[in-house]
TORKEVO-522578 format. One record per residue: x, y, z of N, C-alpha, C in turn. Coordinates in steps of 0.001 Angstrom, whole numbers, plus 500000, padded with zeros to 6 digits. Atoms other than C-alpha are relative to their C-alpha. Last residue first. Example, Ala and Ser with C-alpha at 12.3 -4.5 7.8 and 13.67 -1.06 7.14 Angstrom:
% residues 2
499180498810499940513670498940507140499230501090500730
500890498810500000512300495500507800500900501200500000
This chain:
% residues 592
500092500261498472931580222177532683501392499370500471
499910501428499723931878221755528948500048499689501466
499965500147498495930770225151527826500028498520500244
501036500775499271931513225264524132500263500027501503
499554501212499446933745228197523055498867499192500593
499780500979501021932734231001520652500469498580500481
498822499684500878933320233724523092500321498890499028
498826500754499462930916232093525574501277500264499137
499818499703498575928140234623524944501299499355500586
499570498618499905928648234272521199500269500438501445
498639500049500420928414230482521500500535501415500022
499210500489498853925235230876523461501440499962499718
500164498983498915923628232960520733500887499630501141
499208498929500356924944230526518025500025501128501022
498564500315500050923661227634519820500884501117499680
499615500021498573920377229344520423501376499607500129
499787498633499632920216230086516638500296500058501547
498782499419500690920784226511515745500289501436500424
498783500467499319918441225280518503501219500466499357
499974499550498648915539227435517236501277499591500696
499647498611499962916226226797513575500217500539501367
498595500010500418916092223033514097500549501422499922
499041500398498966913036223402516292501394500000499559
499931501498499870911032225410513779501039499635500934
499029500666500866910567229115514411499883498498500208
500133501478499744907864231402515727500846499218498984
499951500900501147909038235040515640499887498528500392
500172501505499733908192237640518137500039499292498721
499911500474501339909667241234517686499926498499500137
499094501010500462908686242439521111499836499671498573
498604499504499949907169245814522032500991498956499539
499743499379501307903689244642520846501399500552499995
498677499481499944903665242208523863500391500615498672
499655499671498693899962241489524616501460500623500145
500769498830499544898998241728521056500320500336501367
499415498849500692901868239450520037499174501230500430
498712499724499341900778236946522673500614501305499371
500250499272498722897238237114521385501258500351500751
500610498600500313898253236212517841499844500814501310
498927499197500356900499233401519270499532501411499592
499187499635498787897496231932521027501091500940499648
500738498992499341895385232043517852500781500437501310
499886498754500755898047230224515921499283501100500695
498641499393499836898426227629518691500050501298499273
499858499470498666894672226942518861501319500693500215
500916498921499948894414226440515120500191500714501349
499325498771500527897486224138515240499112501307500074
499825499865501536895716221677517395500628501279499600
500870498854500556895799220661521082500398500063498529
501248500560500614897115217603522967499039501101499527
500439501403499955899773219108525278498645499846499312
501460499950499954901644222342524799499542498647499649
500718501271500111905327222535525601498580500273500111
501265500232499216907049225922525133499472498682499570
500502501280500523910629226711524052498868499536500821
501038500599499159911568230303524711499397498833499325
500310501334500487914761231958523304499042499302500975
500565500805498967915369235696523502499552498590499486
500558501375500398917634237803521492499472499290501129
499063501024499533917833241389522874499458498605499568
498611499818500477916283244432521270500960498976500433
499957499730501465913120244473523379501444500176499578
499863498647500338913624242964526854500033500177498506
499409499791501317912264239570527953500061501494499628
498567499529499833911718239447531701500640500160498633
499945498775499317907905239327531286501415500501500139
499122499078500839908061236646528554500226501291500787
498676500489500153906868233852530844500980500922499246
499393499842498721903859236027531695501391499442500061
499596498611499760903114236370528068500646500149501347
498778499754500810903126232610527636500446501396500197
498870500719499405900743232211530581501228500260499193
499693499355498705898282234847529314501260499366500664
499286498792500301898474233457525744500381500740501286
498635500294500345897487230017527084500872501240499693
499288500505498809894441231274528861501461499695499730
499870498911499087893277233388525905500811499566501278
498913499054500318893959230697523480500271501171500882
500541499045501022891771228350525483501184500838499542
501423499773499713892220225486528026499349500836498838
500696498960500723895665224162527133498523500035500220
501437500439499983897434222145529773499143501114499380
500220501325500598901117222633528837498478499622499884
501186499891500834901210226395529351499593498633499472
501092499289499336903694226331532218498630499982499267
501220500834500029905791223526530644498816500779500627
501025499262499049908776225505529528498700499278499924
501325499917500684911437223176528105498998500590500980
501191500464499367914919223926529406498764500117499198
500868499013499333918187224312527557498879499290500721
500770500522498811921106222362526052499234501123500572
500555498909499133922682223108522690499116499282501003
501533500180499936924776220109521337499471501094500938
500689499677501213928243220979520055498541499871500151
499341500679501159930210219390522849499279500129498709
499204501132499570927745220741525332500523499194498847
499736500863501108926314224159524624500966498913500543
498555500041500365924663226046527478500204499027498773
499771500242501472921311227021528911501490500034499656
499924498792500721921510226718532742500150499688498567
498630499493500510920477223349533926499881501443499485
499975499959501455917333222639536124501370500575499522
500253498657500623917827221621539653500092499917498445
499938499931501432917730218500541837499717501342499510
499131498848500464918402218996545526500122500126498461
498560500329499884917279215563546790500946501191499524
499288499014499160913697216557547501501437499771500230
499362500611498847912247213346546141500664500946500881
501058500311499084909912215071543692500445499226501290
499455500748498889912766216797542101498926499700500931
500878499914498856911086217852538786500629499161501098
499473500625498760913468218624535878498854500264501124
500868499591498894912003219296532420500523499233501183
500381500906498908914663219026529720498958500683500894
500794499141499018915744220323526356499463499058501086
500322500742498769918490218812524091499274500981500879
500723499311498927919201219930520491499510499080501076
500579498605500395920899219218517179499149500687501109
498996498924499991923216216434518478499376501382499726
500776498732500090920365214095519401500877501210500049
501228500096500737921798210704518673499145501183499876
499834501037501017925431210590519840498761499787499171
499299499412501182925273213955521653500146498983498806
500989499367500882922646212360523850500667500627498736
500808501013500667925173210007525410499085500655498983
499073500670500940927650212776526223499216499010499296
499903499072501084924863214579527941500880499486498909
501278499917500714924062211590530030500128500972498781
500090501210500740927749211210530972498649499928499222
499060499841501159928078214929531937499875498675499148
498511500193499668925059214486534153500801500194498674
499346501123500629921649215914533082501436499952500487
499427499731501225919953218277535584500795498920499438
498922498930499876917986216694538225500528500260498672
500110499468498632914875214467538718501150500981500276
499088500501499029914444213791535022499820500678501299
500606499877498684912274214204531973500939499382500965
499375501009499189913995214846528621499531500180501432
500803500131498794911594216847526391500569498875500879
500426498809499335913342218304523388499231499904501331
500592500530498791915379215380522175499536501136500846
500249499020498835916493216468518637499230499271501051
498722499641499396918094214437515831499808501029501129
500110499042498935915161212585514255501458500259500587
499425498791500438915198210740510993499860501118500987
500977498961500178912678208111512061500564501381499634
501071500496500848914968205151511458498945501019499832
499587500184501399918015206984512733498837499661499083
499845498615500593916330208181515835500432499898498607
501310499371500206915165204602516537500079501349499427
500756500747500977918572202935516024498650500594499686
499490499817501325920520205597517762499280499337498945
500465498756500508918280205451520766500509500340498647
501490500027500023918861201781521490499507501268499353
500294500903501190922639201993520652498445499988499790
499657499296501197922968204916523131499644499180498753
500949498903500164921049203230525894500319500786498730
501214500582500490923273200093525390498840501071499809
499720500377501419926374202225525648498772499325499397
500126498828500853924868203825528861500326499727498493
501056500247500928924480200448530515499780501093499007
499587501122500900927719200463532431498999499737498850
498995499543501001926839203946533697500451498904499075
498696500362499449923684202642535436501025500344498861
499441501171500711920619204480534080501456499710500595
500139501267499158918959206722536675500597498764499291
499031499950498918920237209971535068499935498729500855
498713500327500422918407208983531819501073500048501155
499149499025499465914998209047533523501419499647499749
499274500458498900912705207057531273500786501135500627
500068499091498865910128207605528600500677499344501223
500590500596498858911090205853525373500139500940501185
500702501222500538913176206552522420499461499261501084
499277500160501224913983210023523868499251498896499255
498876499047499770912492211278527102500954499922498759
499387500390498685909581212002526717500544498553499828
500734499438498880909064213400523228500684499570501326
500422500932499018911219212863520151499206500742501054
498985500099499011911140215329517334499578498861500965
500149501004499058909198215621514092501221499890500992
498733500514499738908802218754512049499831498960501182
500031501063499038905809220108510353501279499339500180
499832499413498611906100223473508582499847499024501079
498631499413499863906797222086505058500257500595501357
499772498803500817903633219977505471501425500520500185
499497498771499273903493216460506784500211501152498994
500961498914500050901285214019504921500462501206500698
500462499860501388903889211326504058499026501212499905
498951499419500772905557211670507432499597500330498522
499612498659499479902379211272509325501099500641499136
501054499052500331901051208345507311500365501383500446
499970499749501446904385206534507534498911501027499532
498804499138500228904419206957511326500043500369498443
500425498701499543900882205502511515501169501098499798
500837499420501119902060202551509391499382501368500367
499216499527501175904853201870511728499170500625498897
500846499395500986902493201553514719500895500636498861
501381500323499909903894199265517367499161500433498872
500012501413499808907696199212516716498463499553500031
500031500636501364907352202741515354499982498519500023
501399500449500292906433203679518963499933499509498545
500135501466499721910203203739519646498647499472499673
499717500813501176910353207126517845499924498476500258
498881500801499693908615209065520658500227498982498919
500459501292500073906420211692519028501218498985500285
499177500833499122906925215417519819499319498593499967
500831501119499555905621217345516812500762499028500781
499272501258499666907570220532516421499045499026500586
500315500625498687905574223373514826500877498699500076
499166501137499646906314225869512050499654499466501378
498818499658499206903346228043511228500804498832500273
499905498525500093900585227805508544501225500543500815
499104499656501097901125224025508012500186501520499910
498651500514499848898234222854510123500793500289498780
498965498863500012895366225267509653501362499376500217
499821499381501324892855222561508528501073501049499922
500374498619499809893399220510511742500261500727498673
501012499753501084893690216822510540499516501456500128
499300500070501244896851216432512677499018500409498817
499137498801500070895019217647515771500793499995498673
500752498783499932892133215221515473500824501246499796
500830499744501261894375212368514305499233501358499973
499376499274501095896719212920517239499187500225498752
500085498573499799894452211856520057500556500797498800
501341499506499806893604208204519266499891501488500065
501060500730500725896630206385517871498689500754500054
499709500113501411899460208674518882498860499424499129
500010498710500739897939209731522114500290499954498501
501389499384500111897055206116522963500025501368499351
500819500425501161900438204658522001498639500635499922
500598501369499685902805206657524137498954499693498977
498963500902499615905181209646523831499442498625500308
500303501218500890902717211792521869501152499009500237
500563501169499268902952214197524848499459498914499082
499379500970499155903715217400522997499143498836500458
501305500636499959903186219766520195500243498749500634
500059501334500082906383221567520969498629499427500214
501138500648499421906251225198520106500143498460499821
500180501318500681909288227261519409498981499229500819
500860501010499363909341230992520215500101498659499143
500316501206500680912088233364519316499236499077500822
500495501012498984911990236869520638499598498782499281
501444500350500043914088238962518187499719499028501282
500542499611498671917410240741518163498473499810500079
500304498618499885918656238797515216499541500249501371
500304499483498662920373235509514426499716501491499998
498863499520499212920153234699510721499570500460501448
500430499176498866917558232644508977501169500347500873
499922498601500401919165231274505850499608500994501010
499312499277498944919833227857507300500158501454499729
498716499431500434917268226060505199500614500841501190
500239498655500547914760223952507010501372500552499461
499247499053499172915249220198507148499787501394499454
499156498899500536912849217759505618500596500751501075
500673498746499759911748214434507189500898501103499407
499191498830500250912847211018505991499169501222500195
500791498809500310911566207642507125500914501267499903
499431498815499384913466204375506902499209501256499521
498936499358500843911005201812505748500554501159500635
499342498868499350909058199574508192501127500485499097
498695499870500332906591197401506357500678501270500639
499839499232501164903330197027508292501546500199499673
499518500786501088903502194211510712500151500728498723
498595500098499794903116196390513852500626499245498826
499284498807500386899683197390512683501528499884500011
500068499804501455898387193885513008500808501203499488
499363501200500596899463192925516464499878499996498530
498518499798499983898682196471517553500649498831499356
499340500683501136895078195990516465501471500230499934
500394501278500720893322198356518846501066499553498967
499212500024501210894746200890521282499833498701499300
500858499824501211892053201407523846500764500171498715
501379500569499887894606201803526677499264500320498685
500108500937501178898371202425525846498522499376499971
501426500327500317899028205445528051499910499151498757
500924499815498879902664205247529200498574499637499677
500960499548500978905063203687526805498739500207500721
501503500188500051907585203406529556499453500546498745
500589498771500339911355202683529528498480499822499827
501452500063500319913180199941531239499418501363499695
499994499835501548916925199554531385498664499860499443
499998501302500527916495198310535051499968500038498491
498754500805499791917701201544536551499976498579499528
498843499565500725914754203268534794501255499310500271
499614500891501024911875201230536238501269500377499274
499836501455499579911414202812539617500540499146498863
498832500040499124911966206469538531500321498598500391
498874499781500887909478205946535704501300499872500793
499903501272500895906881204509538042501214500041499204
499467501047499140907597207333540507500146498701499290
498531499805499858907064209929537791500683498947500872
499367500272501270903638208504536978501548500171500126
500029501473500138902717208394540597500543499607498625
498910500628499182903919212006541108499993498475499834
498760499729500661901529212972538215501182499461500800
499725500712501199898544211052539602501383500322499412
500756499592501069898686212459543205500427499274498666
499230499795501168900124210465546078499038500408498811
499009498966499760898999210561549629500664500473498732
498555500355499969895974208624548505500879501131500364
499109499085499338892170208708548806501433499448500160
498891500664499449890329206669546198501006501052500617
500336501383499624886805207476545099501155499277500608
501304500185499400887835210694543270499687498502500300
501076499592500838891484210530542649498721499868500676
501044499216499450894670210290544663499034500527499006
499764498574499850896808207605543261498745500698500498
498689499672499519897266203823543264500326501465500119
499432500869498979893970202144542839501298500514500658
501047500243498921891759204465540923500434499118501045
500173498887499144894684205845538890499139499572501150
501404499779499868895567202402537518499785501122501022
500569500429498697899166202526536463498542500431500033
500075498928498959899745202942532755499538499379501335
501098499957499181900713200704529758500080501088501167
501119499386500688903601199435527809498753499955500864
501128500245499071906758198874529834498828500738499354
501147498981499979909458198622527144498935499543500916
501274500526499791912670196747527854498907501138499988
500858499330499027916093197600526632498596499472500038
501128499196500548918277195141524825499317500619501153
499925500014501419921572193281525347498898500838499311
499412498768500498922016194143529028500132500014498491
498493500106499943921333190475529919500683501261499471
499582499193501104917668190819528802501522500057499953
500263500641501262916840187859531005500489500780498785
499124501181500149918591189283534044499740499279498706
498664499564500349916908192592533468500924498831499892
500026499616501390913541190811533351501416500576499580
499982501190500778914329189018536604499953500359498480
498702500664499838915251192293538371500170498783499072
499062499255500685912161194024536983501444499430500049
500293500111501466909814191365538113501110500689499189
499637501461500234911341191063541583499794499863498487
498520500147500053911276194861541915500371498546499539
499529499183501179907534194970541049501421499932499877
500258500837501216906891192214543498500451500641498746
498972501049499913908588194227546334499820499045498770
498711499446500438906514197225545286501060498985500016
499980499764501498903295195227545461501345500561499550
500003501231500681904184193969548926499980500162498528
498863500058500975905090197360550342500087498685499197
499534498667500639902848197239553422501215499769499178
498826499407499227901615193671554077500506501161499204
498751500543500236898339193100551960501084500674500970
499460500899498960895137193873553474501234499495499869
499670499179498756894248196960551317500461499167501141
499415501093499145894547194918548042500314500626501390
500640501302500309892587196772545313500479498868500888
501437500014499802893182200269546682499334498623499823
500768499697501220896971199768547036498468499789500243
500584501156500614898628199978550431499104500318498812
501385500150499737900799202891551311499500498781499194
500369499287498698904478203587551723498519500027500215
499758500928498896905855201194549076499630500556501332
499722499426498577904532202916546083500234498978501015
498554499696499810904989201700542487500353500562501390
499782498574499527901612199917542610501480500253500118
499438499817498626901171196757540549500140501455500321
500804498778499514899135195641537447500466500092501445
499997499701498484901149193037535480499110501174500229
501084499000499689901234191238532054499945500234501492
500480500137498652904366189365530912499109501181500244
499577499011498956904760189450527174499393499723501333
499668500817498811904465186543524737500453500828501129
498528499948499580904709189087521900500405499113501120
499145500065501176901386188272520121501451499906500412
499973501392500437899744187541523529500915499815498767
499264500856498960900729191028524894500083498563499556
498581499676500037899794192782521657500742499213501015
499517500596501140896412191012521432501524500221499881
499288501249499694895941192176524926500467499143498771
498567499914500249895234195813523902500683498579500132
499829500040501384891500195189523578501486500067499669
500320501327500425891436194338527291500284499876498495
498731500859499900893176197398528699499598498523499777
498866499175500549890421199823527459501345499156500058
499231500899500822887668197124527906501255500736499524
498954499245500580885797198805530686501058499157499332
499812500196501424882692196737531140501019500876499390
500571498832500728881756198201534513500265499885498505
501313499612499556881986194875536350499454501101499259
501048500939500636884890193798534287498584500404500418
500187499838501406887046196928535053498881499023499365
501255499285500235886730196964538812499575500032498515
500516499688498689889296194447539957498729500829499891
501502500052500007889674192956536422499384500521501305
500644501348499938893311193858535786498525500197500153
500893500131498840894792197161534587499233498711499982
501420499871500359897490196549532023499188499831501240
500568499434498779901239197300532628498424500274499667
501269499349500211902510195121529712499333500329501358
500886500346498868906185194116529705498736500844499807
501341499438499715908138193981526502499340499495501245
500167498646500545911708193378525456498722500738500309
499128499118499227912609190427527598499897501406499525
499211499034500609909648188522526149500847500798500972
500572498723500345908429185678528228500920500863499268
501061500253500896909618182047528374499199501237499543
499676499502501264913032182753529858498824499795499003
499620501113500899912492180473532798500212500441498580
498682500454499557912622183385535281500417498796499102
498892499056500200909892185116533322501265499401500295
499893499547501310907443182226533041501154501000499681
500286500964501013907192180007536043500214500446498536
499170501202499872908949182255538565499817499022498912
498584499627500250907377185443537443500925498841499987
499888499823501482903923183746537126501464500437499675
499932501262500646904202182545540739500296500084498464
498635500514499805905156186028541796500070498537499478
499028499350500815902044187498540135501379499479500197
500161500345501396899674184971541608501096500591499175
499734501439500158901027185264545148499940499627498499
498566500019500266900996189010544712500507498563499959
499588499234501239897258189146544096501501499823499745
500261500927501059896593186495546806500503500610498695
500854499313500971898283188799549333499794498994498852
501094499291499330899816187555552559499137500735499015
499644498640499681902962186758550622499037500786500905
498557499682500182903034182969550228500317501387500500
499249500838499052899597181848551671501480500357499925
499197499114499051897834184712550013500904499244500868
500675499669498770895149182427548526500659501056500907
499253498993499205896149181702545000499212500536501131
498584500314499947895067178553543108500723500978500930
499575500568498769891366178719543891501439499788500142
500878499882498914890420179265540259500502499323501203
499446499253498841893424179429538114499129500194501168
501189499486499297892388176750535629500560500631501363
499830499632498546895357176153533240498608500545500564
498532499957499716895820174611529809500219500332501417
499746498847498997892200173582529625501511499931500310
499555500386498705891776171457526429500239501198500932
498630499756499714889794172731523460500354499664501486
499130501198499888886681171143522079501458500308500250
498755499764500725885202174517521007500898498767500090
500268499780501443881667173433521863501337500142499210
500357501267500550882668172034525314499851500072498408
498928500884499893884481175176526350499669498692499259
499414500460501286882005177641525013500996498839500055
500796499744501271879379178660527583500637499307498764
501229500904499987880771177131530763499261500117498700
499507501408500065884273178571529862498741499153499979
499695500310501391882648181965529205500443498615499816
501201499901500660881131182097532719500147499620498440
500736501211499690884327180878534307498696499952499188
500574499976498658886130183787532527499293498689500254
501443499947499783888043182812529389499712500184501464
500364499737498685891610183506528195498455500043500045
501065498888500030892606181958524871499457500073501451
501408500292499573895820179923524642499025501180499897
500944499953501117899023179719522823498594499702500366
500377501357500412901294178558525704498892499932498879
498942500987500022903380181655526158499532498688499452
498991499578500964900767184263525176501106498904499873
500466500142501363898005182470527007500977500395498887
500021501368500377900074182074530114499470499757498553
498592500419500159900729185761530245500042498564499598
499497499375501273897048186558529675501428499547499717
500581500787501095896039184133532449500458500513498583
499325501200499993898423185884534862499576499122498777
498629499651500576896913189240533922500902498730499896
500288499641501404893349187920534523501346500243499357
499686501192500818894770186298537705499572500183498521
498692499938500569895011189802539167500236498734499088
499996499310501331891253189782539698501378499960499297
498607499367499962891517187109542431500200500695498668
499821499622498544887880186055543230501341500549500103
500600498681499579887183186376539481500209500280501434
500826500064498730889591183470538876499531501385500353
499509499118498798891012183047535394499032499965501094
501049499545499202890498180110532985500469500851501200
499516499655498670893110179471530361498806500725500721
500650498957499274891936177583527285500639500275501312
500904500281498999893726175510524705499480501238500645
499672501209499358896333175129522012498984499650501097
500551499971498647894915177783519615500234498619500657
499092499053499287897104177883516501499547500158501452
499053500653499104895399174710515400500934500952500677
499577501418500228892508176573513852500944499478501038
498702500212499349892521180324514400500491498620499797
498970499275500668889810180876511814501365499734500550
499737500838501311887625178247513499501108500608499206
499223501218499587888150180122516779500196499176498878
498653499475499715887071183393515104500831498739500413
499307499804501281884007181731513546501456500383500198
499785501284500646882946180401516851500780500151498774
498839500665499423883529183803518351500274498687499449
500080500349498568881051185438516004501270499342500492
501317499735499400880373186857512543500019499895501533
500175501192499300883842187191510979498822500223500967
500468500010498588883600189882508469499963498581500562
500931501023499890885719189978505277499596499797501464
500435500368498674887632193066504324498909498813499929
501455500035500030889406192952500937499418499594501351
500689501036499169893117193708501266498465500169500080
500346501149500687894686195564498398499332498888500759
500937499613501073894724198991500004499584498807499160
501234500827500028896038197631503289499120500206498869
499661501429499863899686198811502809498698499033500119
499730500532498611898813202217501537499989498508500152
498632499838499675899176203208497928500359499566501437
499143500406500988895496203871497446501517500213500326
499847499096501136893752204352500678500999499472499030
500516500655501185893226201311502868500005500875498792
498971500939500448895443202711505628499561499164498827
498794499317500382893239205758506119500949499022499321
500330499163501212889924203749506106501314500707499488
500187500937501115891353201160508500499669500814498736
498759500439500509892582203985510677499935498992498821
499331498804500615889177205695510971501434499460499380
500629499787501404887371202306511480500782501160499368
499663501079500975889767201426514311499472500195498645
498607499885500371889312204902515932500444498863499027
499855499754501481885508204915515852501417499952499536
498766499243500279885022203314519324500245500119498441
499854498842499041881711202077520590501197500883499868
501186499083500227880610199791517720500035501189500926
500833499823498737884161198379517746498795500910499623
500791498755500002886434197073514985499146500012501287
501105499883499168889149194397515230499319501354499951
500152498540499612891397193578512346498737500173500808
501176499545499278892520190040511930500019501350500399
501239500568500540894881188673509269498754500622500611
501098499048499527898338190211509678498670499602499321
499989498875500936900701187186509169498747500878500454
499579500441501312901559184148511165500075501027499030
498531500321499976901504185874514569500476499458498687
499265499146500680898145187448513597501566499778500134
500228500082501464896151184448514526500981500937499251
499439501290500465897587184196518055499923499930498434
498575500004499795897180187900518948500682498681499460
499381499133500943893715187922517422501504499976500133
500012500628501261892661184920519423500616500876498925
499014501227499982893819186494522651499998499325498606
498631499554499919892118189806521898500991498919499917
499627499483501275888854188174520882501449500457499906
499802501203500841888640186155524121500468500462498526
498794500736499494889193189269526224500356498796499042
498672499328500462886841191349524133501236499295500425
499938500152501485884010188754524672501319500626499556
499627501483500213884591188594528437500225499819498525
498567500074499548884411192496528646500541498553499701
499203499357501084881211192443526516501556499972500376
499926500871501143879716189914528988500781500581498820
498948501152499772880811191958531993500062499073498789
500511501062499199878845194969530432501092498948500197
499212500045498750879842198233528848499389499091501089
500877499800498859878565197398525517500735499934501269
499634498792499241881385197815522987499034500281501111
501163499267499725879655195293520596500341501385500759
500481500054498619882991194250519206498713500804500246
500602498825499333883252193893515474499613499720501406
500921500390498941885570191278513928499506501254500776
500345499013498941887319191907510610499031499330501009
501190500319499282889259189514508392499671500988501076
499723499634498558891646190998505966498705499727500660
501023499759499054891737189261502634500442500602501271
501057499159500489893984189477499612498865500235500943
499516498821500768896105186497500543498828500750499455
500291498752499254894405184288503150500391501242499193
498966499037500222894091180994501148499602501323500676
500567498797500730891672178521502776501171501019499824
499734500194501406893294175158503723499684501285499223
498600500371500306893834175663507469500258499963498476
499213498797499808890502177482507756501455499743499614
500069499153501161888618174540506289500893501186500065
499388500777501100889859172280509018499990500841498789
498556499993499766888960174777511599500784499365499028
499521498710500473885554175172510121501460500142500196
500051499958501507884981171417510406500431501395499490
498801500839500628886292171401513970499980500094498515
498765499326499833883808174333514817501236499158499473
499641499053500980880745172844513196501437500594500171
499693500685501301880440169558515144500501501079499009
498987501010499788880736171220518585500409499350498727
498777499159499955878527174150517393501229499007500143
499683499593501308875848171656516429501273500819499906
499548501150500781876022169937519720500351500375498580
498656500372499539875879173225521619500609498827499145
499177498963500564872790174340519551501498499653500329
499800500303501509871170170987520301500818501049499344
499168501157500110871804171535524041500210499705498523
498553499567499594870471175046523981500911498839499705
499489499215501151867268173864522066501437500426500251
499757500887501057866746171149524779500589500796498802
501199500430500747867096173562527632500408499139498796
500181499305501267870181173610529744498668499491499380
501087500530500770870748172785533401499722500762498784
500866498962500478874199173725534685498923499311499170
500981500565500849876248171507536946499072501103499544
501332499415499805879387173092538392499091499370499034
C-alpha cells in the first residue's frame, strides 16, 4: 500500500530510522543493575491504544527474558502502580531499583536491542491471527503489529518481517478461517515442540476487543511471549456455533481445541502438567446480553474445565488485566511458612462455622481483587481461610510473599479450586495420578498448605482421587459437586478417608450482596441444626472483605440465639470434624 506523507513526517521517519539503531547499540552497553524501566500506557479505549499495548507487551516479554527490566504502568488502571509501591517498600525485592521512564515505543525498541528479531503482522480480516501472531512472536522473538502500526513503524525500526499473516487463512482447510489459522499454528509450533508444554494462554482475540480498545487480554501477552506459549481463543461447545464464527461447520472450534490439547499432552509426555491461563470470551461462547446461547457462563466455565482435565491441564481462569507477569515471576521464590493454631480447642456441643474467603484461584482475583479485601482494617478479628491456588506462585511469587508476611494470627491460607490449579480430579486418567500428586505436592509444600477446601467436580471423589489428596492435603478435603451432564453425580457424605476428613463446601452464600442477605442465607442453612449437638458448616464467600463477614456472623447469631456459634480456622474446623466423625464411627476411618 502506498501512503503519501508530508515532508515533516518523512523527516521524522528518517530521524527515527537513524536514532533507533544508535539507541539499540547504546542499550547493549548500558548497565541495567539498579534500574527498573517503566512504560506508561495511555489506557485510552481506542484501536490505537490497543495496538500500542500489543507492541509493548511483546517487547516487555522479550526484554524481561534476560532479567526483570520493564514494568508497565497504565493511566487507566491503578493496580500496577499499587503493586510497584508495595514491592518497592524497604526489604522488598524492588526496593533498590530506581524507576526510569521509557518515553515511547522507539525507546522501548531501542532498549530491546537485538532481542527483537523482527515483526509479525496480523490480519484484521481474521481476528484469530492476533493469537497466532503472538505465538509466533514468542517462538521467533518478534513484536506483533497491526497493519496500521506496521505502516507507521516498520521502516523506522529497520526490523525484518518474520511473518505477514494477511490473506493467509481463508477457510479452505476447515471451512473456518479462524480454525485454519489456529490449526496451522498447532502444526507449525506445538507439534514441532517449539511452544511451552507447561503453559497455554486462553486470551480473547481481536474480534471485538480492538474496536472498543479493550486491552484486558493484551497487556497479559508479555507472559505468553516470555514463555513461548501457544495462544488460543476457542469455544468448548460442540453443539452450537460461536458468536465470532457463525458460518463454521458445527463443532469446528471444539475439534481444534481437542487437537491442541492432544498435541500438548504429547509434548508434555506425562512429565508435567499444563496450565491454561485465561478465560473463555463470554460474549462469543455463552448466554450474555448481545449473544444468545443455550449455555450460561457458569456451565461454560465448567465445560472448559471438563474438557481440559483429561489432558493433564488445569485452568488459571480469569487472567485479564494482569500486568507485568514476566517481571513479577522473577522475584525470588523462598519456601513460605504459615502459622498453625494450637490444638487446645476441644470438641464441644457447638455450631462450628468456617469461612472460606474464596475464588482467588486465578491471576486476576489475586492481583486485582484481593488487595481491597486484604487491606480491610478489620482483617484479623476473626479466623478466616483465604483460598488461593498455590500454583499462582509461578506467576506472582512476590504477591505471595507480601500476603504471608502481612498475615495476622487469624489469617490462614488454603488452596482454592481445585488444588494447585482448577481441574476436575475425577477426570484425570488413573495412569497420570502419580503426576497429579507430584505436581500438587510441590506447590502445597512451597506454600505450606495442607488443606484443599474447594475441589470442584461432576461427582463425589473416587477412592483413587481421595488417595491422591491424602498425599498433599491430609488436613482436610471439601468439595462442590455439580453434575451438569446429568450422569448421576452426587455429593459425598462427610467421612474420614485414611485420616483425611472429607466434607462438602456450602456455596449458597457465595455471591455476597450485603451482611443481611448473606446472614439470611447462612441462617437458612442452619435450620436443621439443633442446640446441644456439634454442627459443622463450611461456607464459601466470594470476593468480599472481613468487615462484611464479621457483620454477617453478628446477624447470624442474632437470628439463631439458641445456637452456640463459634467461627474457627480451617485447621481447627477439620480437626474437630475428624474427631466428631471418628466418634460417630467408633474411632474407625470410613474407607468405603
